[in-house]
NUMARMI-943967 format. One line per field, with one value per residue: chain; x, y, z of N, C-alpha, C in turn. Coordinates in nm, 2 decimals. Example, Ala and Ser with C-alpha at 12.3 -4.5 7.8 and 13.67 -1.06 7.14 Angstrom:
2
ch = [A / A]
n_xx = [1.32 / 1.28]
n_yy = [-0.57 / -0.22]
n_zz = [0.78 / 0.71]
ca_xx = [1.23 / 1.37]
ca_yy = [-0.45 / -0.11]
ca_zz = [0.78 / 0.71]
c_xx = [1.32 / 1.29]
c_yy = [-0.33 / 0.00]
c_zz = [0.78 / 0.79]
This chain:
133
ch = [A / A / A / A / A / A / A / A / A / A / A / A / A / A / A / A / A / A / A / A / A / A / A / A / A / A / A / A / A / A / A / A / A / A / A / A / A / A / A / A / A / A / A / A / A / A / A / A / A / A / A / A / A / A / A / A / A / A / A / A / A / A / A / A / A / A / A / A / A / A / A / A / A / A / A / A / A / A / A / A / A / A / A / A / A / A / A / A / A / A / A / A / A / A / A / A / A / A / A / A / A / A / A / A / A / A / A / A / A / A / A / A / A / A / A / A / A / A / A / A / A / A / A / A / A / A / A / A / A / A / A / A / A]
n_xx = [0.80 / 0.77 / 0.57 / 0.74 / 0.99 / 1.01 / 1.00 / 1.20 / 1.40 / 1.66 / 1.89 / 1.88 / 2.02 / 2.05 / 1.85 / 1.93 / 1.83 / 1.81 / 2.08 / 2.18 / 2.04 / 2.14 / 2.41 / 2.39 / 2.28 / 2.49 / 2.68 / 2.55 / 2.51 / 2.76 / 2.87 / 2.90 / 2.62 / 2.41 / 2.20 / 1.85 / 1.57 / 1.21 / 0.92 / 0.94 / 1.21 / 1.27 / 1.13 / 1.26 / 1.53 / 1.50 / 1.32 / 1.33 / 1.61 / 1.74 / 1.59 / 1.49 / 1.68 / 1.88 / 1.83 / 1.93 / 1.89 / 1.93 / 2.20 / 2.35 / 2.42 / 2.25 / 2.00 / 2.04 / 2.05 / 1.79 / 1.65 / 1.75 / 1.63 / 1.36 / 1.35 / 1.42 / 1.20 / 1.00 / 1.08 / 1.24 / 1.50 / 1.67 / 1.69 / 1.79 / 2.04 / 2.18 / 2.19 / 2.34 / 2.59 / 2.67 / 2.69 / 2.91 / 3.11 / 3.12 / 3.22 / 3.05 / 2.93 / 3.06 / 3.17 / 3.12 / 2.93 / 2.72 / 2.66 / 2.57 / 2.35 / 2.18 / 2.13 / 2.00 / 1.78 / 1.64 / 1.50 / 1.31 / 1.19 / 1.13 / 1.25 / 1.28 / 1.29 / 1.50 / 1.71 / 1.73 / 1.83 / 2.07 / 2.20 / 2.22 / 2.38 / 2.61 / 2.70 / 2.74 / 2.94 / 3.14 / 3.20 / 3.28 / 3.51 / 3.67 / 3.71 / 3.86 / 4.10]
n_yy = [0.28 / 0.63 / 0.91 / 1.13 / 1.02 / 0.95 / 1.19 / 1.35 / 1.64 / 1.76 / 1.83 / 1.69 / 1.44 / 1.10 / 0.82 / 0.54 / 0.31 / 0.40 / 0.45 / 0.18 / 0.07 / 0.23 / 0.16 / -0.12 / -0.10 / 0.02 / -0.18 / -0.39 / -0.28 / -0.20 / 0.06 / 0.38 / 0.47 / 0.74 / 0.93 / 0.98 / 1.17 / 1.16 / 0.94 / 0.69 / 0.64 / 0.63 / 0.40 / 0.21 / 0.22 / 0.21 / -0.01 / -0.22 / -0.26 / -0.22 / -0.39 / -0.62 / -0.72 / -0.76 / -0.97 / -1.28 / -1.54 / -1.58 / -1.53 / -1.23 / -1.29 / -1.51 / -1.38 / -1.21 / -1.39 / -1.49 / -1.26 / -1.19 / -1.40 / -1.34 / -1.09 / -1.16 / -1.32 / -1.13 / -0.97 / -0.75 / -0.64 / -0.42 / -0.35 / -0.59 / -0.57 / -0.39 / -0.54 / -0.77 / -0.65 / -0.55 / -0.80 / -0.92 / -0.72 / -0.74 / -0.99 / -1.20 / -1.35 / -1.52 / -1.44 / -1.67 / -1.80 / -1.62 / -1.65 / -1.92 / -1.90 / -1.75 / -1.93 / -2.14 / -2.00 / -1.96 / -2.19 / -2.18 / -1.92 / -1.88 / -1.88 / -1.63 / -1.43 / -1.53 / -1.52 / -1.24 / -1.18 / -1.32 / -1.18 / -0.92 / -0.99 / -1.06 / -0.81 / -0.68 / -0.85 / -0.80 / -0.52 / -0.55 / -0.71 / -0.54 / -0.33 / -0.46 / -0.48]
n_zz = [3.10 / 3.11 / 2.99 / 3.01 / 3.00 / 2.73 / 2.60 / 2.69 / 2.76 / 2.54 / 2.68 / 2.92 / 3.11 / 2.99 / 3.11 / 3.31 / 3.19 / 2.93 / 2.87 / 2.89 / 2.67 / 2.45 / 2.47 / 2.40 / 2.15 / 2.01 / 2.03 / 1.89 / 1.63 / 1.57 / 1.56 / 1.71 / 1.89 / 1.93 / 2.15 / 2.07 / 1.95 / 2.03 / 2.05 / 1.91 / 1.89 / 2.17 / 2.25 / 2.09 / 2.20 / 2.48 / 2.53 / 2.32 / 2.29 / 2.55 / 2.70 / 2.56 / 2.35 / 2.53 / 2.69 / 2.85 / 2.74 / 2.47 / 2.24 / 2.10 / 1.84 / 1.79 / 1.80 / 1.59 / 1.37 / 1.37 / 1.32 / 1.07 / 0.92 / 0.96 / 0.84 / 0.57 / 0.51 / 0.50 / 0.30 / 0.35 / 0.25 / 0.26 / 0.53 / 0.63 / 0.51 / 0.67 / 0.90 / 0.82 / 0.75 / 1.00 / 1.13 / 1.00 / 1.06 / 1.34 / 1.37 / 1.40 / 1.20 / 0.92 / 0.58 / 0.42 / 0.58 / 0.56 / 0.29 / 0.29 / 0.45 / 0.28 / 0.07 / 0.22 / 0.30 / 0.06 / 0.03 / 0.22 / 0.23 / -0.02 / -0.36 / -0.51 / -0.30 / -0.14 / -0.33 / -0.36 / -0.11 / -0.13 / -0.33 / -0.21 / 0.01 / -0.12 / -0.21 / 0.04 / 0.15 / -0.04 / 0.01 / 0.28 / 0.25 / 0.10 / 0.28 / 0.46 / 0.35]
ca_xx = [0.85 / 0.67 / 0.58 / 0.85 / 1.11 / 1.01 / 1.00 / 1.28 / 1.47 / 1.79 / 1.99 / 1.86 / 2.10 / 1.97 / 1.83 / 2.02 / 1.77 / 1.85 / 2.22 / 2.19 / 1.99 / 2.23 / 2.53 / 2.37 / 2.26 / 2.62 / 2.74 / 2.48 / 2.53 / 2.91 / 2.91 / 2.85 / 2.48 / 2.38 / 2.06 / 1.77 / 1.44 / 1.09 / 0.87 / 0.98 / 1.35 / 1.26 / 1.09 / 1.37 / 1.64 / 1.46 / 1.25 / 1.38 / 1.75 / 1.77 / 1.51 / 1.47 / 1.80 / 1.98 / 1.79 / 2.04 / 1.86 / 1.98 / 2.31 / 2.33 / 2.43 / 2.13 / 1.90 / 2.06 / 2.01 / 1.64 / 1.61 / 1.78 / 1.53 / 1.23 / 1.36 / 1.41 / 1.06 / 0.91 / 1.13 / 1.30 / 1.64 / 1.74 / 1.72 / 1.88 / 2.17 / 2.24 / 2.22 / 2.45 / 2.71 / 2.70 / 2.73 / 3.04 / 3.19 / 3.13 / 3.27 / 2.94 / 2.92 / 3.17 / 3.11 / 3.07 / 2.81 / 2.61 / 2.62 / 2.50 / 2.22 / 2.10 / 2.09 / 1.91 / 1.65 / 1.57 / 1.41 / 1.21 / 1.11 / 1.11 / 1.37 / 1.30 / 1.34 / 1.63 / 1.80 / 1.75 / 1.92 / 2.20 / 2.26 / 2.26 / 2.49 / 2.73 / 2.74 / 2.79 / 3.07 / 3.24 / 3.23 / 3.35 / 3.65 / 3.74 / 3.74 / 3.96 / 4.23]
ca_yy = [0.41 / 0.73 / 1.01 / 1.22 / 0.95 / 0.95 / 1.33 / 1.43 / 1.75 / 1.72 / 1.86 / 1.61 / 1.32 / 0.98 / 0.74 / 0.42 / 0.22 / 0.45 / 0.42 / 0.04 / 0.05 / 0.29 / 0.07 / -0.24 / -0.07 / 0.04 / -0.32 / -0.47 / -0.23 / -0.18 / 0.20 / 0.46 / 0.52 / 0.85 / 0.94 / 1.04 / 1.22 / 1.10 / 0.82 / 0.57 / 0.61 / 0.59 / 0.25 / 0.13 / 0.22 / 0.17 / -0.14 / -0.32 / -0.29 / -0.23 / -0.50 / -0.75 / -0.77 / -0.78 / -1.09 / -1.37 / -1.67 / -1.59 / -1.44 / -1.13 / -1.37 / -1.59 / -1.29 / -1.16 / -1.49 / -1.49 / -1.13 / -1.21 / -1.49 / -1.26 / -0.98 / -1.22 / -1.36 / -1.02 / -0.89 / -0.63 / -0.66 / -0.30 / -0.36 / -0.70 / -0.53 / -0.33 / -0.65 / -0.85 / -0.57 / -0.55 / -0.93 / -0.93 / -0.63 / -0.79 / -1.12 / -1.30 / -1.44 / -1.51 / -1.43 / -1.81 / -1.83 / -1.54 / -1.72 / -2.04 / -1.85 / -1.71 / -2.05 / -2.20 / -1.92 / -1.98 / -2.31 / -2.15 / -1.80 / -1.87 / -1.85 / -1.49 / -1.35 / -1.58 / -1.47 / -1.10 / -1.18 / -1.36 / -1.07 / -0.82 / -1.04 / -1.05 / -0.67 / -0.66 / -0.92 / -0.72 / -0.40 / -0.60 / -0.75 / -0.42 / -0.26 / -0.54 / -0.46]
ca_zz = [3.05 / 3.12 / 2.88 / 3.03 / 2.95 / 2.58 / 2.55 / 2.77 / 2.69 / 2.49 / 2.78 / 3.03 / 3.09 / 2.97 / 3.22 / 3.31 / 3.09 / 2.80 / 2.85 / 2.85 / 2.54 / 2.36 / 2.47 / 2.33 / 2.01 / 1.96 / 2.02 / 1.79 / 1.50 / 1.54 / 1.56 / 1.83 / 1.88 / 2.02 / 2.19 / 1.97 / 2.00 / 2.00 / 2.11 / 1.84 / 1.94 / 2.31 / 2.25 / 2.04 / 2.29 / 2.62 / 2.54 / 2.23 / 2.31 / 2.69 / 2.77 / 2.48 / 2.29 / 2.64 / 2.77 / 2.84 / 2.69 / 2.33 / 2.22 / 1.99 / 1.71 / 1.78 / 1.77 / 1.45 / 1.27 / 1.37 / 1.26 / 0.92 / 0.86 / 0.96 / 0.73 / 0.44 / 0.49 / 0.47 / 0.19 / 0.39 / 0.22 / 0.30 / 0.68 / 0.64 / 0.47 / 0.79 / 1.00 / 0.76 / 0.76 / 1.14 / 1.17 / 0.95 / 1.13 / 1.48 / 1.37 / 1.44 / 1.09 / 0.81 / 0.44 / 0.38 / 0.65 / 0.50 / 0.16 / 0.32 / 0.50 / 0.16 / 0.01 / 0.31 / 0.30 / -0.06 / 0.04 / 0.32 / 0.21 / -0.16 / -0.43 / -0.54 / -0.18 / -0.10 / -0.43 / -0.33 / 0.00 / -0.18 / -0.41 / -0.11 / 0.09 / -0.20 / -0.20 / 0.17 / 0.16 / -0.12 / 0.09 / 0.39 / 0.21 / 0.06 / 0.40 / 0.54 / 0.28]
c_xx = [0.74 / 0.68 / 0.70 / 0.98 / 1.12 / 1.02 / 1.10 / 1.36 / 1.61 / 1.91 / 1.98 / 1.94 / 2.01 / 1.96 / 1.92 / 1.96 / 1.81 / 1.99 / 2.25 / 2.15 / 2.08 / 2.36 / 2.51 / 2.34 / 2.39 / 2.69 / 2.68 / 2.51 / 2.68 / 2.95 / 2.84 / 2.71 / 2.46 / 2.23 / 1.98 / 1.64 / 1.32 / 1.05 / 0.92 / 1.13 / 1.35 / 1.23 / 1.20 / 1.49 / 1.60 / 1.40 / 1.32 / 1.53 / 1.78 / 1.70 / 1.50 / 1.60 / 1.90 / 1.94 / 1.90 / 2.01 / 1.91 / 2.10 / 2.27 / 2.33 / 2.30 / 2.01 / 1.91 / 2.02 / 1.86 / 1.59 / 1.64 / 1.67 / 1.39 / 1.24 / 1.35 / 1.27 / 0.96 / 0.97 / 1.20 / 1.46 / 1.72 / 1.78 / 1.81 / 2.02 / 2.25 / 2.28 / 2.34 / 2.59 / 2.76 / 2.75 / 2.87 / 3.14 / 3.22 / 3.18 / 3.17 / 2.92 / 3.03 / 3.10 / 3.05 / 2.94 / 2.69 / 2.56 / 2.54 / 2.36 / 2.13 / 2.05 / 1.98 / 1.77 / 1.57 / 1.47 / 1.29 / 1.12 / 1.08 / 1.23 / 1.39 / 1.35 / 1.48 / 1.74 / 1.83 / 1.85 / 2.06 / 2.27 / 2.31 / 2.38 / 2.62 / 2.79 / 2.80 / 2.93 / 3.17 / 3.29 / 3.32 / 3.50 / 3.73 / 3.79 / 3.85 / 4.10 / 4.28]
c_yy = [0.51 / 0.83 / 1.10 / 1.15 / 0.96 / 1.09 / 1.41 / 1.53 / 1.70 / 1.74 / 1.78 / 1.48 / 1.20 / 0.90 / 0.62 / 0.32 / 0.27 / 0.43 / 0.27 / 0.01 / 0.11 / 0.21 / -0.05 / -0.21 / -0.05 / -0.09 / -0.39 / -0.42 / -0.20 / -0.03 / 0.27 / 0.51 / 0.63 / 0.86 / 1.01 / 1.09 / 1.13 / 0.97 / 0.69 / 0.54 / 0.57 / 0.44 / 0.17 / 0.11 / 0.15 / 0.03 / -0.25 / -0.36 / -0.31 / -0.35 / -0.63 / -0.80 / -0.81 / -0.91 / -1.20 / -1.50 / -1.69 / -1.49 / -1.33 / -1.20 / -1.45 / -1.49 / -1.23 / -1.26 / -1.50 / -1.37 / -1.14 / -1.29 / -1.41 / -1.16 / -1.04 / -1.26 / -1.25 / -0.93 / -0.76 / -0.63 / -0.54 / -0.31 / -0.48 / -0.67 / -0.47 / -0.44 / -0.74 / -0.78 / -0.57 / -0.69 / -0.96 / -0.85 / -0.67 / -0.93 / -1.23 / -1.40 / -1.41 / -1.49 / -1.57 / -1.84 / -1.75 / -1.61 / -1.84 / -2.00 / -1.82 / -1.83 / -2.12 / -2.13 / -1.94 / -2.09 / -2.28 / -2.02 / -1.78 / -1.83 / -1.70 / -1.41 / -1.40 / -1.53 / -1.32 / -1.09 / -1.22 / -1.25 / -0.96 / -0.87 / -1.03 / -0.91 / -0.64 / -0.72 / -0.85 / -0.60 / -0.44 / -0.63 / -0.64 / -0.34 / -0.33 / -0.53 / -0.58]
c_zz = [3.06 / 3.00 / 2.89 / 2.98 / 2.80 / 2.52 / 2.63 / 2.69 / 2.65 / 2.59 / 2.91 / 3.01 / 3.07 / 3.10 / 3.21 / 3.20 / 2.95 / 2.77 / 2.82 / 2.71 / 2.43 / 2.35 / 2.38 / 2.18 / 1.94 / 1.94 / 1.90 / 1.65 / 1.47 / 1.52 / 1.68 / 1.81 / 1.98 / 2.04 / 2.08 / 2.02 / 1.97 / 2.06 / 2.05 / 1.89 / 2.08 / 2.32 / 2.20 / 2.14 / 2.42 / 2.63 / 2.45 / 2.27 / 2.46 / 2.76 / 2.69 / 2.42 / 2.41 / 2.72 / 2.75 / 2.77 / 2.54 / 2.32 / 2.11 / 1.86 / 1.69 / 1.73 / 1.63 / 1.35 / 1.26 / 1.30 / 1.11 / 0.85 / 0.85 / 0.85 / 0.59 / 0.41 / 0.45 / 0.36 / 0.22 / 0.38 / 0.27 / 0.45 / 0.70 / 0.60 / 0.59 / 0.89 / 0.95 / 0.78 / 0.91 / 1.18 / 1.12 / 1.04 / 1.28 / 1.49 / 1.42 / 1.33 / 0.99 / 0.68 / 0.40 / 0.45 / 0.60 / 0.37 / 0.19 / 0.37 / 0.38 / 0.09 / 0.09 / 0.30 / 0.17 / -0.05 / 0.14 / 0.30 / 0.06 / -0.24 / -0.46 / -0.41 / -0.14 / -0.20 / -0.40 / -0.21 / -0.04 / -0.25 / -0.31 / -0.03 / 0.01 / -0.20 / -0.07 / 0.19 / 0.08 / -0.05 / 0.21 / 0.35 / 0.16 / 0.18 / 0.49 / 0.47 / 0.22]
């Protein structure tokens, strides 16, 4: 990626790499992702999603499970909440699987962090079930 790619003007069409990244971001998060400004967004779309999340050796579900574990281990419950909601919305995980993940994580990241994840998963599951009617 060149400096021009990361700072391109808003009226310049996105590159093919950026389009791939935005498409995969939309798929992963379950909502339409629009292009954003700045170097951080450029790396997120062009590298993380267009090049890393798109690699064929692991599925999106596999990557999400790994990410949930990493987020739990580092106490980033707020970011994990986004991932859990997207996993439910994309039918990658069921509410029961999220509950099982929380219990499993208690033994590997510690009871306090696992419990935080469990509480957050409960809130995400509640919102999901409400939205399902």
